[in-house]
C-alpha positions in Angstrom: 0.0 0.0 0.0 1.3 3.5 -0.9 2.2 5.8 2.0 1.5 9.0 0.1 -0.7 11.3 2.1 -2.8 11.9 -1.1 -2.9 9.2 -3.7 -5.6 9.0 -6.4 -6.2 5.8 -8.3 -7.7 6.1 -11.7 -9.5 3.1 -13.2 -9.3 3.1 -17.0 -6.9 4.8 -19.5 -9.4 6.1 -22.0 -10.1 9.8 -22.6 -11.7 10.4 -19.2 -9.1 8.5 -17.3 -6.0 10.0 -18.9 -7.5 13.5 -18.8 -8.1 13.0 -15.0 -4.5 11.7 -14.7 -3.1 14.8 -16.5 -5.2 17.1 -14.3 -4.0 15.4 -11.2 -0.3 15.1 -12.1 -0.2 18.8 -13.1 -1.4 19.5 -9.5 1.4 17.4 -8.1 -1.0 14.7 -6.9 0.4 11.2 -6.7 -1.5 9.2 -9.3 -1.8 5.6 -10.4 -3.8 4.6 -13.5 -5.0 1.0 -13.9 -6.0 -0.1 -17.4 -7.4 -3.6 -18.0 -6.3 -3.6 -21.7 -2.9 -3.6 -23.2 -3.4 -0.3 -24.9 -4.7 3.1 -23.9 -7.5 5.1 -25.4 -10.6 3.0 -24.7 -13.0 3.3 -27.6 -10.9 6.3 -28.8 -7.9 4.1 -29.5 -6.3 3.6 -32.9 -5.6 0.0 -33.8 -2.2 -0.6 -35.5 -2.1 -3.7 -37.8 0.9 -4.1 -40.1 1.1 -0.9 -42.2 -2.4 0.4 -41.4 -4.1 2.3 -38.6 -7.9 2.4 -38.0 -10.3 3.7 -35.4 -13.0 2.0 -33.4 -15.5 4.2 -35.4 -14.5 7.6 -36.5 -13.7 10.4 -34.0 -13.9 13.9 -35.2 -12.2 16.5 -33.1 -14.7 19.3 -32.9 -16.0 20.8 -29.7 -17.2 24.1 -28.2 -16.1 23.1 -24.7 -13.1 25.4 -24.3 -11.2 23.5 -21.6 -11.4 20.3 -23.7 -10.2 22.0 -26.8 -7.3 23.5 -24.9 -6.4 20.1 -23.5 -6.4 18.6 -27.0 -3.8 21.2 -28.2 -1.7 20.7 -25.0 -1.4 17.0 -25.7 -0.7 17.3 -29.4 1.0 20.2 -31.2 -0.2 21.8 -34.4 2.1 19.6 -36.5 0.2 16.5 -35.3 -3.3 17.8 -36.2 -4.7 17.8 -39.7 -7.6 19.9 -40.8 -9.8 17.5 -42.7 -12.8 18.0 -45.0 -16.0 16.3 -43.8 -17.9 14.2 -46.3 -20.4 11.5 -45.4 -23.2 10.1 -47.4 -26.0 7.5 -47.3 -25.9 4.5 -49.5 -29.3 3.3 -50.5 -30.5 1.2 -53.4 -27.1 1.5 -55.1 -27.1 5.3 -54.9 -25.4 7.9 -52.7 -27.4 10.6 -50.9 -26.1 13.6 -49.0 -25.8 13.4 -45.3 -27.0 15.4 -43.5 -30.1 14.9 -45.6 -30.8 17.6 -48.2 -34.4 17.2 -49.3 -33.9 18.1 -53.0 -30.9 15.8 -53.3 -32.8 13.0 -51.7 -35.9 13.4 -53.9 -33.8 13.7 -57.1 -31.8 10.6 -56.2 -34.9 8.5 -55.6 -36.2 9.2 -59.1 -39.4 10.7 -60.2 -41.7 7.8 -59.3 -40.3 7.1 -55.9 -39.9 10.8 -55.1 -43.6 11.3 -56.0 -44.5 8.5 -53.6 -42.4 10.1 -50.9 -44.0 13.5 -51.3 -47.4 11.9 -51.3 -46.5 10.0 -48.2 -45.4 13.2 -46.6 -48.6 15.0 -47.6 -50.6 12.2 -46.1 -48.7 12.4 -42.9 -49.5 16.1 -42.7 -53.2 15.3 -43.1 -53.3 12.1 -41.1 -50.2 12.1 -38.9 -49.5 8.8 -37.1 -51.6 8.5 -34.0 -48.7 7.2 -31.9 -45.8 9.6 -32.1 -44.3 8.4 -28.8 -42.0 6.1 -30.7 -39.2 6.7 -33.2 -41.1 5.4 -36.2 -44.2 7.5 -35.5 -42.3 10.7 -34.7 -40.1 10.6 -37.8 -42.9 9.5 -40.1 -45.0 12.4 -38.9 -42.3 14.8 -40.1 -41.0 13.1 -43.2 -43.7 10.6 -44.2 -43.6 6.8 -43.8 -41.7 6.2 -47.1 -38.8 8.5 -46.4 -38.7 7.1 -42.8 -38.3 3.6 -44.2 -35.6 4.7 -46.6 -33.4 7.1 -44.6 -34.1 6.4 -40.9 -35.3 2.9 -40.1 -32.7 0.5 -41.5 -29.5 2.1 -40.1 -31.1 2.9 -36.7 -32.3 -0.7 -36.3 -28.9 -2.0 -37.2 -27.2 0.2 -34.6 -29.5 -0.6 -31.7 -30.9 -4.0 -32.7 -34.4 -3.0 -32.0 -37.4 -2.2 -34.3 -38.1 1.5 -34.8 -41.6 1.3 -33.3 -40.0 0.1 -30.0 -37.6 3.1 -29.7 -38.7 6.2 -27.8 -39.4 9.3 -29.7 -37.5 11.7 -27.4 -34.2 10.5 -29.0 -35.5 11.4 -32.5 -36.7 14.8 -31.2 -33.2 15.8 -30.1 -31.4 14.2 -33.1 -33.7 15.9 -35.7 -34.8 18.9 -33.8 -37.3 21.3 -35.4 -36.8 19.5 -38.8 -39.4 18.4 -41.2 -39.5 17.6 -45.0 -40.8 21.1 -45.7 -38.1 22.8 -43.6 -35.5 20.5 -45.1 -36.5 21.7 -48.6 -36.2 25.3 -47.6 -32.8 24.7 -46.0 -31.6 22.9 -49.0 -32.5 25.9 -51.2 -30.8 28.3 -48.8 -27.7 26.6 -47.6 -25.3 28.3 -45.2 -21.6 27.6 -45.6 -19.7 25.7 -42.9 -22.5 25.5 -40.3 -21.1 24.9 -36.9 -24.2 25.6 -34.9 -25.1 21.9 -35.2 -22.2 19.5 -34.9 -23.4 17.0 -37.5 -23.3 19.8 -40.1 -19.7 20.9 -39.7 -17.8 20.7 -43.0 -14.3 20.3 -41.6 -12.7 19.1 -38.4 -9.3 18.5 -36.8 -7.9 15.0 -36.7 -4.6 13.6 -35.4 -2.5 12.5 -38.3 -2.2 8.9 -36.9 -5.7 8.7 -35.5 -7.2 9.6 -32.1 -5.1 6.9 -30.4 -2.1 9.1 -31.1 -3.5 11.6 -28.7 -4.0 9.1 -25.9 -0.6 7.4 -26.5 0.9 10.8 -26.1 -1.2 11.6 -23.0 0.0 8.3 -21.6 3.6 9.4 -22.0 2.9 12.8 -20.6 1.3 11.3 -17.5 4.5 9.2 -16.9 6.7 12.2 -17.6 4.8 14.1 -14.8 5.5 11.2 -12.4 2.2 9.3 -12.8 2.2 5.5 -12.9 0.2 3.9 -15.7 -0.2 0.1 -15.3 -1.5 -1.8 -18.4 -3.1 -5.2 -18.4 -4.2 -4.6 -14.8 -8.0 -5.3 -14.5 -9.5 -4.2 -11.2 -10.5 -7.2 -9.1 -12.0 -5.5 -6.0 -12.3 -2.1 -4.2 -12.0 -2.4 -0.5 -14.1 0.1 1.4 -14.6 1.0 5.0 -16.6 3.7 6.8 -17.9 5.2 3.6 -14.5 5.4 1.8 -12.6 3.2 -0.7 -9.2 2.7 0.9 -7.5 0.1 -1.3 -7.9 -1.3 -4.8 -6.8 -4.8 -5.8 -5.9 -5.5 -9.4 -4.6 -8.5 -11.2 -1.3 -8.5 -13.1 0.9 -11.6 -12.7 -0.9 -12.1 -9.4 -2.9 -9.9 -7.2 -1.6 -6.4 -6.2 -3.1 -3.9 -3.8 -2.7 -0.1 -4.0 -3.9 2.3 -1.4 -5.9 5.4 -2.3 -7.4 8.5 -0.8 -9.7 8.9 -3.8 -10.7 7.0 -7.0 -11.7 8.3 -10.4 -13.4 5.5 -12.2 -14.3 5.1 -15.9 -14.9 1.3 -15.6 -18.6 0.4 -16.2 -20.4 1.7 -13.2 -22.2 -1.6 -12.8 -18.9 -3.6 -12.7 -17.5 -1.0 -10.3 -20.2 -1.7 -7.8 -20.0 -5.4 -8.3 -16.3 -5.3 -7.4 -16.9 -3.7 -4.0 -15.5 -5.5 -1.0 -17.5 -6.0 1.2 -20.2 -6.4 -1.5 -23.2 -4.2 -1.9 -26.6 -5.5 -0.8 -28.8 -7.6 -3.1 -31.0 -4.7 -4.5 -27.9 -2.7 -5.4 -26.2 -5.8 -7.0 -29.4 -6.3 -9.0 -29.3 -2.7 -10.2 -25.7 -3.1 -11.2 -26.4 -6.3 -13.2 -29.4 -4.6 -14.8 -27.3 -2.1 -16.8 -26.7 -3.3 -20.4 -24.5 -2.3 -23.4 -24.5 -2.5 -27.1 -21.2 -3.9 -28.6 -19.3 -3.2 -31.7 -16.9 -4.8 -34.2 -14.9 -3.5 -37.2 -13.7 -5.6 -40.1 -11.0 -3.5 -41.8 -10.3 -4.5 -45.5 -7.3 -3.2 -47.4 -8.0 -2.0 -51.0 -6.2 0.1 -53.6 -6.4 3.8 -52.8 -8.0 4.6 -56.2 -11.0 2.4 -55.6 -11.9 3.8 -52.2 -14.8 6.3 -52.0 -14.1 10.0 -51.2 -16.1 10.0 -48.0 -14.8 9.8 -44.4 -17.6 7.3 -43.9 -20.9 6.2 -45.5 -24.1 5.0 -43.8 -25.4 1.8 -45.3 -29.2 1.9 -45.5 -29.4 -1.2 -47.6 -31.5 -3.9 -45.8 -29.8 -6.8 -47.5 -26.5 -6.5 -45.7 -25.6 -6.4 -42.0 -22.9 -3.8 -42.2 -24.1 -0.5 -40.8 -21.4 2.0 -41.7 -18.1 2.0 -43.6 -15.2 4.1 -42.8 -12.5 5.1 -45.3 -9.5 5.6 -43.0 -7.3 7.0 -45.8 -9.8 9.9 -46.0 -9.4 10.6 -42.3 -5.7 10.8 -42.7 -3.4 9.6 -45.5 -0.8 8.8 -42.9 -3.0 6.0 -41.5 -2.6 3.8 -44.6 0.2 2.3 -46.6 1.1 4.2 -49.8 -1.1 3.2 -52.7 -3.8 1.7 -50.4 -6.6 2.7 -48.2 -8.4 0.7 -45.4 -12.1 0.4 -45.4 -13.6 -0.3 -41.9 -16.9 -2.1 -42.1 -18.7 -1.6 -38.8 -21.2 -4.1 -37.3 -23.3 -3.2 -34.3 -23.6 -6.4 -32.2 -24.3 -7.8 -28.8 -21.8 -10.1 -27.0 -22.8 -13.7 -27.6 -24.7 -13.1 -30.9 -23.7 -14.8 -34.1 -21.5 -12.0 -35.4 -19.7 -11.6 -32.1 -19.0 -15.3 -31.9 -18.0 -15.7 -35.6 -14.4 -16.5 -36.3 -12.2 -13.7 -37.7 -11.7 -15.4 -41.0 -15.4 -15.8 -41.4 -16.0 -12.2 -40.5 -13.5 -11.1 -43.1 -15.2 -13.3 -45.7 -18.6 -11.8 -44.8 -17.3 -8.3 -45.0 -15.7 -9.0 -48.3 -18.9 -10.4 -49.7 -20.9 -7.4 -48.4 -18.5 -4.8 -49.7 -18.5 -6.5 -53.1 -22.3 -6.9 -53.2 -22.7 -3.2 -52.5 -20.8 -2.6 -55.6 -18.3 -0.4 -53.8 -15.1 -2.4 -54.5 -14.5 -5.3 -57.0 -13.9 -8.5 -55.0 -10.6 -9.1 -56.8 -9.2 -5.8 -55.4 -9.9 -6.6 -51.7 -6.7 -7.6 -49.9 -5.9 -8.3 -46.2 -8.6 -8.2 -43.6 -8.4 -7.5 -39.8 -11.1 -7.8 -37.1 -11.4 -5.7 -33.9 -14.1 -6.3 -31.3 -15.0 -3.6 -28.8 -17.3 -4.7 -25.9 -19.5 -2.2 -24.2 -19.2 0.4 -26.9 -22.6 2.0 -26.3 -24.5 2.2 -22.9 -28.1 0.9 -23.4 -30.8 3.2 -22.2 -33.9 1.2 -21.3 -36.9 1.8 -19.2 -35.0 1.0 -16.0 -31.5 2.3 -16.6 -32.1 5.6 -14.9 -33.4 4.0 -11.8 -30.6 1.5 -11.8 -28.0 4.3 -12.1 -29.8 6.3 -9.3 -29.5 3.2 -7.0 -25.8 2.9 -7.7 -25.1 6.6 -7.3 -27.0 6.7 -4.0 -25.1 3.6 -2.7 -21.7 4.9 -3.8 -22.4 8.3 -2.2 -22.8 6.6 1.2 -20.4 3.7 1.0 -17.7 4.9 -1.4 -18.0 8.7 -1.3 -14.5 9.2 -2.5 -15.2 7.5 -5.8 -16.0 9.7 -8.8 -17.5 7.9 -11.8 -16.5 9.6 -15.1 -16.8 8.9 -18.8 -19.1 7.0 -21.0 -19.2 3.6 -19.2 -18.2 5.1 -15.9 -21.5 7.0 -15.8 -23.5 4.8 -18.2 -24.1 7.9 -20.4 -23.8 8.1 -24.2 -20.9 10.6 -24.0 -18.8 11.8 -26.8 -15.1 12.0 -26.3 -15.3 15.7 -25.2 -18.1 14.9 -22.8 -16.0 12.2 -21.2 -13.0 14.5 -20.8 -15.1 17.2 -19.3 -16.5 14.9 -16.6 -12.9 14.1 -15.7 -12.0 17.7 -15.4 -14.9 18.4 -13.2 -14.3 15.3 -11.1 -10.7 16.4 -10.4 -11.7 19.9 -9.6 -14.3 18.5 -7.1 -11.9 16.1 -5.5 -8.8 18.3 -5.3 -9.8 21.9 -5.6 -13.0 21.7 -3.6 -15.2 22.7 -6.5 -18.9 21.8 -6.5 -19.6 20.8 -10.1 -22.5 18.6 -10.9 -20.5 16.1 -13.0 -23.8 14.3 -13.9 -25.1 17.4 -15.6 -22.6 17.0 -18.4 -24.4 15.7 -21.6 -28.0 16.4 -20.5 -29.1 19.1 -22.8 -31.9 18.2 -25.3 -30.0 19.7 -28.3 -27.7 17.3 -30.2 -24.0 17.7 -29.5 -22.1 20.8 -28.8 -23.8 24.0 -27.9 -21.7 26.8 -26.3 -20.8 26.0 -22.7 -20.4 28.8 -20.2 -17.6 28.4 -17.8 -19.4 30.4 -15.2 -18.9 27.9 -12.4 -21.3 26.3 -10.0 -23.2 23.0 -9.7 -26.0 24.2 -12.0 -23.8 24.5 -15.1 -25.0 21.9 -17.6 -22.9 20.3 -20.3 -23.3 19.5 -24.0 -25.8 17.0 -25.0 -26.1 13.7 -26.8 -28.7 11.1 -26.0 -29.3 7.6 -27.0 -32.6 6.0 -27.8 -34.6 4.4 -25.0 -34.6 0.7 -25.7 -37.3 -1.8 -24.5 -36.2 -3.6 -21.4 -36.7 -7.0 -23.0 -34.2 -6.4 -25.8 -30.7 -7.9 -25.7 
């Protein structure tokens, strides 16, 4: 056990954990970071395979949270950031459509007959809107018509969340597509505004580390160590020993069991697993709440192809119902330094649940499936597809169901009494669908609370109804709310 008078243990070396470590080390606080994996970055890592680098999804570096942006530039210098153009489109029925949707582009791409049907469907929705608009399908259909809902909203959403659209709550659609209807979309498409940054999904350019987001967190790892912090990889937490309302010692596994003493803990491990690791254990109702939190998982199949056959987009959304891939990244379009000369790497993304057929499928079979689907979409000739790599990412998306808020409330209340020196942060640490900047901000606030005596409401980060970054006032106080991104409410029975 450490003898330091003040020693903070951080669980997890993703964006939240490493941001907390930097904040602590800069204050001269003795810090140990425990990471279960053999790499840092969490879901924001960059995977290195042979001559190629690819992300777990794409991670644009755009934020209006000033302290987060400042930290990005402190970790990486200007030479390590690229300013990249943003291009993403929807693939449907063998054609590309602009994303974000532009009404005139969409209607032209659908052809005269289908466009007429879509306009008719929209007109009917205005006269006879769906009776039930409490679900995603009804809400979107009321504003775009049922045909456009089926083409541009249903398929991809159901692939991501694994749940039919009529079982998803409408409040998620309301904040993702705020104040938008087909009529307004037509007006906006006639009167475009250049480089809109008032809504994050509409930005036309963004910063990006030249070797991917993992480059930032690998550099942050080195900076923490340079400042005297200890980062231990392949060190999953086994238990947190608590007494008189405080966690005093953490046991982790690395070539045997090791214990490290602490005066406080910043935790980005899944909050349910955090509570289940408590020693002595929490009572049965709290354990049940911890076990009741669920996640959606994710895997990428990266296929190497010649650079000249890759599409110009950063990524495309696949709205074709006949394939299981949901989105395809072109990592060479994120940064040319991430791919070998003359090639690019296409990342086919599959949204899965641990234990389902895709998650359990052998890597070679997944590469074969992705190759078949890429060829069947007509994006790349099969003969031009080279090596393939598979990366699985568990617990990529916290699942919001009818009970998750009450489960989280139970865990927060119990931790507040029995482990009051533990600060949950980040996406899984708080079971909140945070972006990278949200996760970092929770870490900043947590450290300011623990060390500086601030009174930030860390749980208020990412609660606004508007999608993604709106300006954040640094006015101080617990009532300051953060930027917002929600996930849909899934039915409790889904898996």
